[in-house]
Backbone bond lengths (Angstrom), bond angles and torsions (degrees), N, CA, C in turn:
res aa  C-N    CA-C-N  psi(-1)  N-CA   C-N-CA  omega(-1)  CA-C   N-CA-C  phi
1 M - - - 1.460 - - 1.531 109.23 -
2 D 1.329 116.36 143.34 1.463 120.80 177.99 1.523 110.83 -63.16
3 S 1.324 115.56 152.30 1.455 120.30 176.46 1.519 110.39 -63.48
4 L 1.315 116.07 163.43 1.469 120.10 175.93 1.516 111.07 -58.15
5 R 1.320 116.59 -44.98 1.460 119.12 -177.98 1.525 111.76 -62.31
6 Q 1.347 116.44 -36.74 1.464 119.09 178.18 1.532 110.46 -70.49
7 Q 1.314 116.59 -41.30 1.466 119.83 177.90 1.519 110.39 -59.65
8 W 1.318 116.99 -42.91 1.472 120.33 179.30 1.529 111.04 -68.48
9 A 1.325 116.94 -39.87 1.456 120.00 177.88 1.524 111.31 -61.62
10 D 1.334 115.45 -31.01 1.475 120.20 177.90 1.526 112.53 -80.88
11 G 1.309 116.76 1.59 1.453 120.55 178.59 1.512 115.50 86.39
12 K 1.328 117.33 10.99 1.453 121.47 -175.39 1.526 110.56 -83.21
13 S 1.308 116.26 142.89 1.459 122.00 167.38 1.519 108.14 -93.36
14 T 1.306 117.29 130.98 1.460 121.81 -170.22 1.528 111.34 -107.32
15 L 1.331 115.42 137.51 1.445 123.04 -179.67 1.527 108.75 -115.69
16 G 1.327 115.92 128.95 1.442 119.41 -171.01 1.509 116.18 -124.08
17 G 1.332 114.37 167.64 1.454 122.64 174.22 1.526 110.14 -114.15
18 W 1.319 115.01 159.30 1.478 121.62 -172.51 1.507 108.76 -129.99
19 L 1.333 117.75 132.74 1.459 121.88 -175.01 1.526 110.92 -116.41
20 A 1.337 115.87 117.44 1.449 122.41 174.47 1.518 111.63 -105.09
21 I 1.337 116.91 -23.42 1.464 122.25 -178.05 1.518 108.94 -82.10
22 P 1.332 118.75 126.40 1.470 120.89 -176.02 1.523 112.08 -82.96
23 D 1.331 116.34 77.30 1.453 119.18 -173.28 1.535 109.44 -150.97
24 T 1.322 116.57 135.40 1.449 121.00 -178.95 1.536 112.26 -72.62
25 V 1.316 117.46 -35.27 1.478 120.32 179.46 1.521 110.13 -65.37
26 T 1.325 116.34 -43.65 1.460 120.16 176.86 1.515 110.75 -61.36
27 A 1.338 116.37 -41.17 1.463 120.32 179.69 1.522 111.50 -62.56
28 E 1.343 116.64 -44.64 1.464 119.01 179.34 1.529 110.96 -67.52
29 A 1.320 117.71 -42.05 1.470 120.26 -178.92 1.518 111.21 -62.69
30 A 1.346 117.12 -42.02 1.457 121.10 178.98 1.524 110.32 -63.73
31 T 1.305 117.09 -42.77 1.468 121.02 -178.45 1.518 110.87 -61.88
32 R 1.321 116.96 -38.85 1.459 121.28 -177.93 1.547 112.23 -71.84
33 C 1.318 116.91 -3.74 1.467 119.50 173.64 1.528 112.34 -75.70
34 G 1.332 117.32 -15.58 1.448 120.08 174.52 1.521 116.90 104.16
35 F 1.325 116.88 22.08 1.469 119.69 177.37 1.527 110.73 -69.16
36 D 1.338 116.16 153.28 1.457 121.67 176.79 1.528 112.06 -76.56
37 Y 1.313 116.56 -22.23 1.466 122.85 173.15 1.524 107.28 -155.06
38 V 1.313 116.25 157.93 1.460 121.58 176.09 1.520 106.91 -133.22
39 C 1.333 116.26 126.64 1.469 122.10 -174.63 1.527 110.87 -108.01
40 V 1.329 115.65 127.95 1.462 122.43 172.46 1.531 107.08 -88.66
41 D 1.326 116.32 118.74 1.460 120.68 -175.61 1.517 109.90 -91.34
42 M 1.334 116.07 107.49 1.461 122.20 177.17 1.505 112.75 -98.23
43 Q 1.325 117.12 2.40 1.477 119.31 176.54 1.526 110.32 -92.44
44 H 1.328 116.70 -65.59 1.473 119.99 179.90 1.517 112.59 -102.11
45 G 1.327 117.67 -13.79 1.455 119.89 174.19 1.529 110.65 -75.17
46 L 1.327 116.29 179.30 1.469 121.25 -173.99 1.523 113.17 -98.75
47 A 1.329 117.46 1.60 1.465 119.77 -177.51 1.531 111.45 -78.70
48 D 1.323 115.88 129.25 1.461 119.87 169.96 1.533 108.04 -97.72
49 Y 1.329 117.15 -170.96 1.475 118.95 -175.68 1.520 112.11 -60.93
50 H 1.301 117.00 -43.23 1.476 120.80 -178.72 1.522 110.76 -60.72
51 H 1.321 116.32 -46.15 1.459 119.46 178.49 1.520 110.97 -61.27
52 M 1.336 115.93 -45.25 1.463 120.42 -175.96 1.517 112.23 -58.81
53 V 1.323 117.99 -38.45 1.470 120.52 179.94 1.514 110.21 -57.58
54 G 1.324 117.61 -49.85 1.464 120.91 -179.48 1.520 112.62 -68.82
55 M 1.318 117.54 -34.83 1.461 120.29 -179.96 1.516 111.53 -68.13
56 V 1.336 117.33 -39.79 1.459 120.25 175.85 1.542 109.72 -62.75
57 Q 1.330 116.99 -41.74 1.478 119.21 176.23 1.533 110.88 -59.21
58 A 1.328 116.89 -42.81 1.460 120.63 -178.22 1.522 111.11 -65.14
59 I 1.316 117.10 -39.43 1.472 121.26 178.91 1.530 109.76 -64.82
60 E 1.331 116.67 -43.63 1.470 120.44 177.57 1.526 110.06 -63.17
61 L 1.326 117.41 -43.84 1.463 121.77 -179.70 1.517 110.87 -57.30
62 A 1.327 115.69 -37.91 1.468 120.56 -178.39 1.528 112.83 -83.69
63 G 1.335 117.10 4.84 1.453 121.10 174.93 1.522 113.85 83.86
64 G 1.340 118.04 19.39 1.450 121.12 -178.69 1.520 113.95 -99.36
65 V 1.330 114.03 -178.43 1.472 122.02 177.89 1.528 107.26 -108.93
66 P 1.342 117.52 106.29 1.460 120.01 -177.84 1.526 112.56 -87.20
67 I 1.325 116.16 126.91 1.452 121.23 170.10 1.522 107.26 -126.85
68 A 1.326 116.70 171.86 1.458 119.68 -179.43 1.520 109.74 -143.01
69 R 1.332 115.27 148.24 1.460 118.83 169.53 1.513 107.91 -96.12
70 A 1.332 115.84 120.42 1.459 121.10 178.04 1.528 109.49 -69.42
71 P 1.330 116.79 154.07 1.446 119.10 177.32 1.512 113.49 -67.28
72 W 1.350 116.56 -27.29 1.454 120.42 179.06 1.521 108.70 -166.08
73 N 1.321 116.06 175.16 1.468 122.91 -178.95 1.508 109.72 -81.91
74 E 1.337 115.58 74.24 1.465 121.55 -174.50 1.527 108.25 -129.55
75 P 1.333 118.77 121.90 1.470 120.83 -170.26 1.524 114.08 -64.34
76 G 1.312 118.41 -36.03 1.452 118.66 -179.33 1.521 112.76 -65.11
77 V 1.324 116.04 -41.03 1.470 121.05 179.36 1.528 109.85 -68.55
78 I 1.329 117.04 -45.04 1.470 120.62 -179.32 1.522 109.90 -61.02
79 G 1.316 117.69 -43.75 1.457 121.03 179.80 1.525 112.28 -62.11
80 R 1.293 117.94 -39.96 1.465 120.97 179.43 1.518 111.16 -66.95
81 I 1.328 116.81 -38.81 1.460 119.93 178.43 1.530 110.49 -62.10
82 L 1.324 116.04 -43.24 1.460 119.99 179.03 1.522 111.25 -68.99
83 D 1.329 118.18 -38.65 1.454 120.92 178.16 1.521 111.38 -63.36
84 A 1.343 116.87 -26.04 1.466 121.01 178.58 1.526 112.54 -81.12
85 G 1.348 117.28 -6.81 1.455 119.76 172.64 1.506 116.93 115.96
86 A 1.322 119.41 3.51 1.451 119.54 178.21 1.527 110.17 -64.72
87 H 1.339 116.04 143.41 1.456 121.27 -179.05 1.536 112.95 -91.71
88 G 1.320 116.27 -1.48 1.456 119.79 179.68 1.516 110.00 -173.59
89 I 1.340 115.14 161.26 1.452 121.22 -176.82 1.526 109.73 -130.71
90 V 1.330 115.37 126.75 1.459 121.98 169.03 1.525 107.11 -97.40
91 V 1.329 117.14 127.88 1.472 120.75 -174.78 1.525 109.31 -120.23
92 P 1.337 118.31 122.51 1.462 121.75 -174.23 1.524 114.01 -74.66
93 M 1.339 114.18 157.14 1.466 125.00 166.91 1.526 112.70 53.36
94 V 1.324 116.43 53.49 1.474 121.20 175.06 1.524 107.12 -93.83
95 N 1.305 117.56 110.96 1.456 122.05 -169.99 1.528 114.69 -115.47
96 S 1.323 117.32 0.03 1.471 118.73 -176.41 1.521 109.73 -151.58
97 P 1.338 117.43 162.97 1.468 120.39 174.63 1.531 112.11 -58.54
98 A 1.321 117.08 -37.49 1.469 119.48 -179.58 1.504 111.56 -64.19
99 E 1.330 117.16 -39.69 1.458 120.24 178.10 1.519 110.65 -69.82
100 A 1.325 117.20 -35.84 1.465 119.86 176.13 1.532 110.71 -65.71
101 E 1.306 117.35 -40.35 1.468 120.74 176.89 1.520 110.64 -60.81
102 A 1.329 117.11 -37.79 1.466 120.53 178.41 1.529 111.17 -63.22
103 V 1.346 116.37 -39.26 1.463 120.34 177.10 1.522 110.49 -60.27
104 V 1.318 115.80 -49.65 1.467 120.49 -178.60 1.535 110.65 -60.22
105 R 1.324 116.50 -45.18 1.475 119.31 -179.55 1.518 110.95 -59.58
106 S 1.325 117.35 -38.36 1.463 120.43 -178.30 1.522 112.83 -70.56
107 C 1.347 116.30 -25.02 1.473 120.81 -176.35 1.511 114.22 -94.61
108 R 1.328 118.12 -17.14 1.469 122.09 -172.60 1.513 111.28 -115.19
109 Y 1.326 115.26 141.69 1.476 120.35 171.17 1.537 109.03 -74.78
110 A 1.335 114.54 161.41 1.449 120.22 174.27 1.538 109.98 -58.87
111 P 1.331 118.97 146.46 1.470 127.36 9.22 1.525 113.99 -89.66
112 L 1.342 119.21 -2.19 1.464 120.57 -177.90 1.518 112.08 -80.87
113 G 1.338 117.02 -22.40 1.451 119.46 -176.58 1.518 111.83 -149.40
114 S 1.328 115.41 -161.33 1.477 119.75 -177.29 1.531 111.66 -131.68
115 R 1.338 117.19 19.79 1.462 119.66 176.70 1.511 110.02 -62.31
116 S 1.329 115.81 131.48 1.456 120.40 179.27 1.512 111.22 -75.01
117 V 1.318 117.17 140.99 1.471 122.19 -177.78 1.521 109.96 -82.49
118 G 1.307 115.58 122.98 1.462 122.27 179.07 1.504 111.13 168.32
119 P 1.345 117.54 55.23 1.468 120.80 -176.85 1.520 111.61 -75.75
120 I 1.317 116.12 76.24 1.456 121.75 -166.82 1.527 113.19 -60.29
121 V 1.322 118.42 -36.60 1.475 121.60 176.27 1.525 110.60 -101.47
122 A 1.317 116.02 -46.73 1.470 119.85 -177.51 1.515 111.58 -59.00
123 G 1.306 116.94 -35.81 1.454 120.85 -178.80 1.514 114.49 -68.12
124 M 1.340 116.79 -22.58 1.450 120.20 177.16 1.520 111.94 -70.74
125 R 1.315 116.42 -25.47 1.459 121.11 -171.48 1.511 112.60 -88.47
126 R 1.314 117.97 -18.39 1.467 120.64 -175.83 1.512 110.73 -144.42
127 S 1.304 117.04 127.06 1.479 119.91 171.63 1.522 106.80 -71.50
128 G 1.312 116.58 146.82 1.460 119.39 -177.39 1.505 112.47 65.22
129 Y 1.355 115.21 42.66 1.461 117.76 -175.33 1.536 113.90 -57.88
130 P 1.334 120.32 -42.44 1.471 117.98 -179.23 1.524 113.20 -56.88
131 E 1.330 116.49 -38.92 1.467 119.58 178.23 1.539 109.86 -69.17
132 W 1.325 116.43 -40.79 1.462 120.24 177.37 1.527 110.33 -60.96
133 A 1.332 116.61 -44.39 1.455 120.48 -179.29 1.519 111.74 -62.30
134 A 1.311 116.90 -41.03 1.468 121.01 -179.21 1.528 110.54 -63.04
135 A 1.332 116.96 -32.61 1.461 120.84 -177.43 1.525 113.13 -92.14
136 T 1.341 117.02 -12.74 1.466 119.61 -166.97 1.518 115.26 -121.63
137 I 1.333 117.11 -43.72 1.473 120.45 -172.57 1.536 110.18 -56.58
138 A 1.326 115.94 124.89 1.465 121.85 178.67 1.536 109.56 -92.73
139 T 1.333 115.02 122.68 1.465 121.49 -179.68 1.520 108.55 -101.66
140 I 1.335 116.62 117.03 1.464 120.99 -166.46 1.536 111.16 -133.23
141 P 1.320 119.09 88.46 1.456 120.43 173.79 1.537 111.11 -70.80
142 M 1.315 115.97 150.03 1.455 119.98 176.90 1.523 111.29 -93.84
143 I 1.320 115.42 137.84 1.477 122.92 175.10 1.512 106.19 -110.38
144 E 1.326 117.18 109.85 1.455 120.07 -173.04 1.524 113.87 -149.74
145 S 1.339 115.04 34.09 1.460 119.19 176.82 1.512 110.04 -151.34
146 V 1.334 115.00 160.27 1.465 120.15 175.66 1.519 110.52 -59.80
147 E 1.331 116.12 -39.22 1.470 120.16 178.93 1.516 111.47 -60.43
148 A 1.337 116.22 -44.34 1.452 119.85 -179.10 1.516 111.68 -65.62
149 V 1.325 117.90 -40.12 1.461 121.31 178.08 1.520 110.13 -62.86
150 A 1.335 116.44 -42.09 1.460 120.69 -179.04 1.538 111.68 -64.67
151 R 1.325 116.56 -26.70 1.470 121.12 -176.97 1.531 111.87 -109.92
152 I 1.315 116.93 19.07 1.462 121.30 -170.14 1.532 112.05 -58.64
153 D 1.340 118.31 -41.86 1.456 119.79 -178.44 1.519 111.07 -64.74
154 D 1.321 117.46 -39.52 1.468 120.82 178.56 1.518 111.11 -67.94
155 I 1.329 117.06 -38.51 1.464 120.38 178.57 1.527 110.39 -64.62
156 L 1.331 116.10 -44.28 1.455 120.06 -177.36 1.526 112.90 -72.60
157 A 1.337 116.70 -14.29 1.469 119.71 176.68 1.527 111.74 -75.47
158 V 1.340 117.96 -9.94 1.463 121.35 179.41 1.529 108.95 -70.90
159 P 1.316 119.13 122.44 1.468 121.08 179.96 1.529 111.62 -63.79
160 G 1.333 115.91 141.62 1.457 120.30 174.60 1.503 115.67 101.41
161 I 1.326 117.61 -2.94 1.471 120.42 175.75 1.526 109.20 -84.22
162 D 1.325 116.12 126.26 1.456 120.40 179.61 1.525 112.71 -93.58
163 A 1.322 116.19 -36.96 1.456 121.44 -179.43 1.524 107.93 -152.40
164 V 1.323 116.36 162.50 1.457 120.80 165.40 1.528 107.05 -121.49
165 Y 1.343 114.04 157.49 1.468 119.41 -172.66 1.512 108.33 -131.65
166 V 1.334 116.59 120.47 1.460 121.48 -177.78 1.532 109.24 -85.58
167 G 1.339 114.21 129.43 1.450 120.42 169.50 1.530 109.21 -97.83
168 P 1.344 118.12 101.98 1.463 119.90 -173.63 1.520 115.15 -60.35
169 A 1.327 117.39 -34.57 1.457 120.35 -177.31 1.530 111.20 -66.08
170 D 1.321 116.56 -51.34 1.460 119.37 179.49 1.524 112.03 -67.45
171 L 1.329 117.12 -37.74 1.465 119.66 177.58 1.520 109.49 -62.23
172 S 1.314 117.78 -43.62 1.460 121.29 179.60 1.519 111.20 -61.85
173 V 1.320 116.67 -46.19 1.481 120.20 179.17 1.531 110.49 -60.53
174 S 1.331 116.18 -41.05 1.453 120.58 178.39 1.530 111.86 -62.59
175 L 1.328 115.75 -30.54 1.464 121.73 178.21 1.536 112.76 -83.39
176 G 1.327 117.02 -1.70 1.461 120.98 -178.10 1.501 113.03 84.38
177 L 1.331 118.02 21.09 1.462 123.51 -178.13 1.517 109.66 -110.49
178 P 1.327 118.13 165.69 1.454 120.30 174.56 1.531 109.95 -64.60
179 P 1.321 118.48 149.67 1.468 120.67 179.33 1.520 111.16 -62.82
180 G 1.329 116.44 139.56 1.459 120.59 178.67 1.503 111.64 128.58
181 N 1.315 115.88 -163.91 1.462 122.12 177.79 1.515 109.13 -91.05
182 N 1.341 115.49 117.50 1.464 121.36 -176.95 1.522 109.74 -113.76
183 D 1.338 115.41 60.02 1.468 119.65 -176.29 1.510 114.18 -67.87
184 D 1.317 116.21 -12.93 1.464 119.21 177.07 1.529 112.65 -86.95
185 R 1.340 116.50 -0.05 1.452 120.64 -179.91 1.517 109.49 -110.87
186 S 1.324 115.23 128.16 1.474 120.33 -173.76 1.518 112.13 -62.67
187 E 1.348 117.63 -36.41 1.461 119.26 -177.02 1.526 111.95 -66.03
188 F 1.344 115.87 -33.00 1.450 120.11 176.97 1.515 110.72 -68.76
189 T 1.337 116.57 -49.96 1.467 120.58 179.68 1.513 111.15 -62.01
190 E 1.315 118.45 -40.34 1.463 120.58 179.17 1.524 112.08 -63.42
191 A 1.334 116.63 -37.12 1.450 120.31 177.29 1.528 110.94 -63.65
192 L 1.340 116.19 -44.07 1.453 119.60 178.43 1.531 111.77 -61.94
193 L 1.314 117.02 -44.31 1.465 120.55 -179.04 1.537 111.32 -67.91
194 T 1.325 117.15 -33.34 1.457 120.52 174.59 1.518 111.71 -62.20
195 I 1.331 115.34 -42.12 1.470 119.59 178.49 1.526 111.49 -65.45
196 V 1.325 116.61 -45.31 1.469 120.49 -179.57 1.522 110.59 -62.37
197 A 1.332 116.88 -43.87 1.469 119.42 -178.95 1.513 110.89 -63.37
198 A 1.344 117.88 -40.17 1.457 120.87 178.88 1.529 110.79 -65.94
199 C 1.339 117.12 -38.89 1.462 120.37 177.11 1.514 111.10 -63.04
200 T 1.308 116.79 -40.69 1.476 120.84 178.78 1.513 109.89 -60.59
201 R 1.348 117.80 -44.31 1.466 121.82 179.27 1.534 110.65 -62.59
202 A 1.323 116.44 -38.13 1.481 120.46 -172.37 1.533 112.12 -90.80
203 G 1.324 118.33 -9.67 1.448 119.36 -176.44 1.518 112.94 73.28
204 V 1.326 116.53 31.68 1.465 123.70 179.84 1.518 108.64 -112.17
205 V 1.328 117.62 144.32 1.473 121.94 -177.21 1.532 108.61 -79.77
206 P 1.340 117.95 127.12 1.459 120.87 174.01 1.528 110.85 -85.53
207 G 1.317 115.77 130.24 1.467 121.29 179.31 1.507 111.25 -125.19
208 I 1.328 115.91 162.19 1.464 119.90 -177.66 1.529 110.75 -160.20
209 H 1.305 115.47 151.32 1.461 122.82 173.15 1.531 108.50 -85.15
210 A 1.311 117.21 125.40 1.461 119.33 -174.33 1.512 110.42 -146.16
211 T 1.309 116.57 -154.77 1.468 124.71 175.94 1.515 107.99 -137.12
212 G 1.322 115.93 169.08 1.449 118.74 175.34 1.517 112.59 -59.59
213 A 1.337 115.73 -38.61 1.452 119.87 -178.81 1.534 112.78 -67.19
214 L 1.345 115.87 -27.53 1.455 120.63 -179.12 1.534 113.16 -91.25
215 A 1.318 116.77 -8.49 1.467 120.05 -172.12 1.523 112.57 -58.35
216 A 1.322 117.85 -45.65 1.475 120.46 -177.99 1.527 110.57 -60.52
217 R 1.323 116.22 -42.24 1.476 119.51 178.96 1.528 111.09 -64.47
218 R 1.328 116.54 -43.21 1.462 119.58 -179.00 1.542 111.46 -66.18
219 L 1.315 116.22 -39.07 1.465 119.53 175.89 1.512 111.00 -62.33
220 E 1.318 116.40 -41.75 1.457 120.57 178.39 1.541 111.25 -63.46
221 Q 1.326 115.49 -35.04 1.466 120.01 178.09 1.522 112.95 -71.71
222 G 1.337 116.40 -16.06 1.460 119.67 177.42 1.519 115.51 112.60
223 F 1.323 118.23 0.99 1.465 119.88 178.06 1.521 110.66 -72.35
224 R 1.354 115.85 143.16 1.462 120.68 -175.42 1.524 112.77 -125.04
225 M 1.317 116.90 -2.22 1.461 122.89 172.43 1.527 106.35 -129.84
226 I 1.315 116.96 104.88 1.449 120.82 -171.41 1.524 110.13 -128.86
227 T 1.306 116.55 115.40 1.465 120.23 173.76 1.516 108.20 -80.51
228 V 1.331 116.70 124.21 1.462 120.24 -171.52 1.530 114.01 -113.24
229 A 1.340 117.48 -7.88 1.469 119.00 -177.84 1.532 109.64 -158.44
230 G 1.336 114.56 145.68 1.455 121.09 174.26 1.517 110.28 -124.60
231 D 1.298 116.23 147.65 1.468 120.79 -172.31 1.534 112.77 -63.24
232 L 1.327 117.88 -48.29 1.446 119.58 -174.58 1.522 111.83 -69.22
233 L 1.333 116.39 -44.25 1.452 119.75 179.08 1.532 111.16 -63.92
234 A 1.350 116.39 -41.18 1.468 119.96 179.35 1.520 110.58 -62.67
235 M 1.321 116.51 -42.54 1.459 120.62 179.62 1.523 111.30 -62.43
236 R 1.333 115.62 -48.27 1.466 119.68 -178.33 1.540 111.19 -63.60
237 T 1.341 114.92 -42.31 1.464 119.07 -178.45 1.528 111.24 -62.55
238 K 1.345 115.86 -46.91 1.459 119.77 -177.86 1.528 111.68 -68.84
239 M 1.318 117.27 -40.22 1.446 119.73 -179.96 1.523 111.88 -67.27
240 A 1.340 115.78 -38.74 1.474 119.75 176.74 1.530 110.20 -64.27
241 E 1.328 116.08 -38.36 1.458 120.62 178.08 1.522 111.05 -63.63
242 E 1.333 116.44 -44.68 1.455 120.52 -177.36 1.538 111.96 -67.07
243 I 1.339 116.66 -41.02 1.464 117.93 -179.34 1.531 109.77 -70.09
244 A 1.333 117.43 -32.92 1.463 119.98 176.27 1.511 111.11 -64.42
245 I 1.338 116.43 -41.91 1.465 121.17 177.90 1.535 109.50 -64.03
246 A 1.342 116.27 -44.03 1.459 120.33 -178.17 1.519 111.51 -65.52
247 R 1.325 116.01 -41.87 1.486 117.96 179.33 1.517 110.91 -67.65
248 G 1.336 115.86 -34.79 1.459 118.90 176.44 1.520 111.62 -64.43
249 A 1.324 116.14 -41.63 1.464 120.70 179.04 1.526 110.40 -67.34
250 Q 1.353 114.66 -38.29 1.467 119.17 179.45 1.527 110.26 -65.57
251 Q 1.323 115.52 -43.75 1.454 120.09 178.40 1.511 111.24 -62.39
252 G 1.333 115.63 -42.76 1.463 119.28 -179.84 1.513 110.90 -63.83
253 A 1.326 117.96 -39.10 1.456 121.19 -179.08 1.498 112.05 -64.61
254 S 1.314 116.83 -33.28 1.451 120.27 -176.11 1.519 112.83 -79.85
255 T 1.319 117.81 -16.70 1.448 120.79 -175.92 1.519 113.65 -112.10
256 D 1.335 118.05 -18.30 1.468 121.02 -177.21 1.550 108.66 -91.05
257 R 1.346 115.49 98.60 1.463 119.79 -176.34 1.517 112.17 -70.94
258 S 1.333 118.92 -13.20 1.455 120.57 -176.96 1.524 113.19 -66.87
259 I 1.332 116.58 -15.85 1.471 118.48 -178.09 1.505 111.22 -80.06
260 Y 1.318 119.46 -11.69 1.467 120.61 -175.62 1.527 109.62 -94.65
């Protein structure tokens, strides 16, 4: 599958999956569902560095595009994630141009950045890895606060940003709203449209955490990187649905005397 940056350059809107469960089988199974990218969540998900290494391998094995959300804007951690083979990094809580510059420096080799050279796993998979990384690695700061929205044009002016990614829960809390998607509130919708408009001006891809049901709305709003499903939530939702169906059938069997 083409890299995220190539898909975006081709004008494609990308739909992704999100992994909170620290397991390689789950990572491979999710990838084989056909997502345009699959993200290992090391911030709020349960994967640590050791888990992430195997999950990125599983995503690659299944023919997917593995990216990861770093736990924080810290260069050592970001560098290790990339050295393990991730094709892109989502970095939380980027609220200023200086913090955005730090993200870019952590993701890029000199002269554009300060990432240390030593792709111990990633380098095994591709000859000429530094050149591949320069053309492929997606640098994705998160925009998830009132401060970040207010400074969005300055943040997007930082060279080397490929996309930004909206965290609806933190953005909502920053706006004084309950965590989650608050599409019925004008301040939430206005913040999203402000981000998309700024991305359009800057030539940066707008991304957001969403659901399958919200995907059409987000695409209409102009988002081009949309996470539509997560492993843990999908598992819980489907299992709850199945047990509800089973209990309903069980209850019906015990009360419908016509079956005897």
